[in-house]
C-alpha positions as CSV (number, residue, x, y, z in Angstrom):
1,M,-15.2,-49.7,14.1
2,N,-11.9,-48.7,12.5
3,A,-10.6,-49.2,9.0
4,R,-8.6,-52.2,10.0
5,K,-11.7,-54.1,11.2
6,L,-13.7,-53.2,8.1
7,G,-10.7,-54.3,6.0
8,C,-10.8,-57.6,7.8
9,W,-14.5,-58.0,7.0
10,I,-13.8,-57.5,3.4
11,F,-10.9,-60.1,3.1
12,L,-12.7,-62.8,5.1
13,L,-14.6,-62.6,2.8
14,G,-17.1,-79.1,-15.6
15,C,-24.4,-101.8,-39.4
16,I,-21.3,-101.2,-41.4
17,N,-20.1,-104.2,-43.2
18,C,-23.3,-106.2,-42.5
19,G,-22.1,-109.3,-44.3
20,T,-24.8,-111.6,-45.8
21,N,-23.6,-115.1,-46.6
22,K,-25.8,-116.8,-49.2
23,D,-25.6,-120.5,-50.3
24,T,-25.5,-120.9,-54.0
25,D,-26.2,-123.9,-56.2
26,Y,-23.6,-123.0,-58.9
27,E,-19.9,-122.8,-59.2
28,P,-18.6,-119.2,-59.7
29,T,-16.9,-118.6,-63.0
30,D,-13.4,-117.3,-63.3
31,D,-14.7,-113.8,-64.1
32,T,-16.6,-113.8,-60.7
33,D,-13.4,-114.8,-59.0
34,D,-11.6,-111.9,-60.6
35,S,-14.4,-109.5,-59.6
36,D,-14.3,-110.8,-56.0
37,D,-10.6,-110.3,-55.9
38,Q,-11.0,-106.8,-57.1
39,D,-13.7,-106.1,-54.5
40,T,-11.5,-107.5,-51.8
41,D,-8.5,-105.4,-52.9
42,S,-10.8,-102.3,-52.9
43,D,-12.1,-103.1,-49.5
44,A,-8.5,-103.6,-48.2
45,D,-7.5,-100.3,-49.7
46,A,-10.5,-98.5,-48.1
47,D,-9.7,-100.1,-44.7
48,A,-6.1,-99.0,-45.0
49,D,-7.1,-95.4,-45.9
50,A,-9.5,-95.4,-42.9
51,D,-6.8,-96.6,-40.6
52,A,-4.4,-94.0,-41.9
53,D,-7.0,-91.3,-41.3
54,A,-7.7,-92.5,-37.8
55,D,-4.0,-92.6,-37.0
56,A,-3.6,-89.0,-38.3
57,D,-6.6,-87.8,-36.2
58,A,-5.2,-89.5,-33.1
59,D,-1.8,-87.9,-33.7
60,A,-3.4,-84.5,-34.2
61,D,-5.4,-84.8,-31.0
62,A,-2.2,-85.9,-29.1
63,D,-0.3,-82.9,-30.5
64,A,-3.2,-80.6,-29.5
65,D,-3.2,-82.0,-25.9
66,A,0.5,-81.6,-25.7
67,D,0.3,-78.0,-26.9
68,S,-2.5,-77.2,-24.4
69,G,-0.4,-78.6,-21.6
70,E,2.5,-76.5,-22.5
71,E,0.4,-73.4,-22.6
72,A,-1.3,-74.0,-19.2
73,F,-1.2,-70.8,-17.0
74,A,0.8,-71.7,-13.9
75,L,0.4,-69.4,-10.9
76,T,3.1,-68.7,-8.4
77,N,2.5,-70.3,-5.0
78,G,3.5,-68.6,-1.8
79,S,3.3,-65.1,-0.3
80,W,1.7,-62.3,-2.2
81,L,1.7,-58.6,-1.3
82,A,-1.5,-56.5,-1.8
83,T,-0.9,-52.9,-2.9
84,D,-2.5,-49.9,-4.6
85,G,-5.9,-50.1,-2.9
86,A,-8.6,-47.8,-4.3
87,L,-12.2,-47.3,-3.2
88,V,-14.7,-47.5,-6.1
89,A,-18.0,-47.2,-4.1
90,D,-19.1,-46.9,-0.5
91,T,-22.7,-46.5,0.4
92,C,-22.0,-47.4,4.1
93,E,-19.8,-44.4,4.8
94,C,-18.6,-45.7,8.1
95,D,-14.9,-44.7,8.1
96,D,-13.0,-42.0,6.3
97,D,-9.8,-44.1,6.4
98,L,-11.4,-46.8,4.2
99,A,-12.1,-44.2,1.6
100,E,-8.3,-43.5,1.4
101,G,-7.7,-47.2,0.7
102,S,-5.1,-47.3,3.5
103,D,-6.1,-50.7,4.9
104,L,-5.5,-53.6,2.6
105,G,-5.0,-56.2,5.3
106,G,-1.3,-56.6,4.3
107,G,-0.9,-59.7,2.1
108,F,-2.0,-63.3,1.6
109,N,-0.8,-66.8,0.9
110,L,-1.8,-68.3,-2.5
111,V,-1.9,-72.1,-3.1
112,T,-2.9,-73.6,-6.5
113,E,-5.6,-76.2,-6.4
114,G,-5.4,-78.4,-9.5
115,S,-5.3,-76.9,-12.9
116,A,-8.3,-74.6,-12.6
117,G,-8.3,-73.1,-9.1
118,F,-6.4,-71.7,-6.2
119,S,-7.0,-70.6,-2.6
120,M,-6.0,-67.5,-0.7
121,V,-5.5,-67.0,3.0
122,F,-5.1,-63.4,4.0
123,E,-3.0,-62.2,6.9
124,D,-4.8,-62.0,10.3
125,S,-7.3,-64.6,9.0
126,A,-7.4,-68.4,9.2
127,D,-10.2,-68.7,6.5
128,S,-9.3,-70.0,3.1
129,I,-10.9,-68.3,0.1
130,V,-11.5,-70.7,-2.8
131,C,-11.2,-69.3,-6.3
132,F,-11.7,-70.7,-9.8
133,L,-9.6,-69.8,-12.8
134,T,-10.8,-69.5,-16.4
135,D,-7.9,-68.6,-18.7
136,Q,-6.4,-65.8,-16.7
137,S,-9.6,-64.5,-15.1
138,F,-10.8,-65.7,-11.7
139,Q,-13.8,-65.6,-9.4
140,C,-13.9,-66.6,-5.7
141,D,-16.6,-68.2,-3.7
142,P,-18.5,-65.6,-1.6
143,G,-17.1,-65.2,1.9
144,I,-19.5,-64.6,4.8
145,S,-18.4,-63.1,8.1
146,T,-20.4,-61.9,11.1
147,T,-18.8,-59.6,13.7
148,P,-20.6,-58.8,16.9
149,V,-20.4,-55.4,18.7
150,D,-19.6,-55.7,22.4
151,D,-22.4,-54.9,24.8
152,L,-24.9,-54.2,22.1
153,D,-27.4,-56.4,20.2
154,I,-25.6,-55.6,16.9
155,N,-24.0,-58.1,14.5
156,I,-22.4,-56.8,11.3
157,R,-22.6,-59.4,8.5
158,T,-20.6,-59.0,5.4
159,T,-20.7,-61.1,2.2
160,S,-17.7,-60.5,0.0
161,T,-16.9,-61.6,-3.5
162,I,-13.5,-61.3,-5.1
163,T,-13.0,-61.3,-8.9
164,G,-10.0,-60.3,-11.0
165,T,-7.4,-61.2,-13.6
166,F,-3.8,-62.3,-13.7
167,S,-1.5,-60.3,-16.1
168,S,1.2,-62.8,-15.4
169,P,1.8,-65.8,-13.0
170,T,3.2,-63.3,-10.4
171,S,0.8,-60.3,-10.8
172,M,-3.0,-59.8,-10.3
173,S,-5.6,-57.1,-10.3
174,A,-8.7,-57.7,-8.2
175,T,-12.1,-56.2,-7.3
176,V,-13.7,-56.8,-3.9
177,D,-17.5,-56.4,-3.7
178,V,-18.8,-56.4,-0.1
179,D,-22.5,-56.4,0.9
180,V,-22.9,-55.2,4.5
181,E,-26.0,-55.6,6.7
182,C,-26.8,-55.1,10.4
183,I,-28.6,-57.7,12.5
184,G,-30.0,-57.0,15.9
185,D,-32.3,-54.8,17.9
186,D,-29.7,-52.1,18.4
187,C,-28.9,-51.6,14.7
188,Y,-30.4,-48.1,14.9
189,L,-27.2,-47.1,16.7
190,V,-25.1,-47.8,13.6
191,G,-26.4,-44.4,12.3
192,F,-24.1,-42.7,14.9
193,V,-21.0,-44.1,13.3
194,C,-22.1,-44.6,9.7
195,D,-23.6,-41.9,7.5
196,G,-25.1,-44.5,5.1
197,D,-28.1,-46.8,5.7
198,M,-27.7,-50.5,6.0
199,P,-27.8,-52.8,4.1
200,C,-25.1,-51.1,2.1
201,E,-22.2,-51.9,-0.2
202,V,-18.4,-51.3,-0.4
203,I,-16.4,-51.9,-3.6
204,F,-12.7,-51.5,-3.9
205,T,-9.8,-52.7,-6.1
206,F,-6.3,-53.7,-5.3
207,D,-3.2,-55.1,-7.1
208,A,-1.0,-57.9,-5.8
209,T,2.3,-59.4,-6.7
210,A,4.1,-62.5,-5.6
211,K,7.0,-61.8,-3.2
């Protein structure tokens, strides 16, 4: 198993105004009429003030929504190039080339999905990795891949998770965390090519920029 294949494993990887009307047996005096007029005027003023406050609140909400829309973080769609790979941890110890960070799988195609997500498809892969954006940080759904070894009862299963941040709409830094396990009766043979015991873990980082 070479670095290219292990690299491929890794990348495959929401009752106001209750009026009461009472019948009366007397005629209201002029003073009562004046009092009623004053009460009516007061109620009208209060209603007008309430309407004005409601309008002001609505305008403020509209302005806030508009501001929020203007500040939305818009990623760049299209081809991105992955660079500057660096190994952080490797308990598998299967290939020295991986430790050098020499195999990043090339690049990937990024497509935004609504206002809070995007997907990535890496070169040499048809699988789409779905990611979710919070402000300028992101986390992707785990990617699971199983690779059989010819003529042996060995299947290498990897579960990879990518997280990271965008420093701008055209630049990201990411961390890939890959859990590796061997399935099959011949897994004891993995010890001849890997110094570490399975299950094991590989963690590395990379940067990427839009082309």
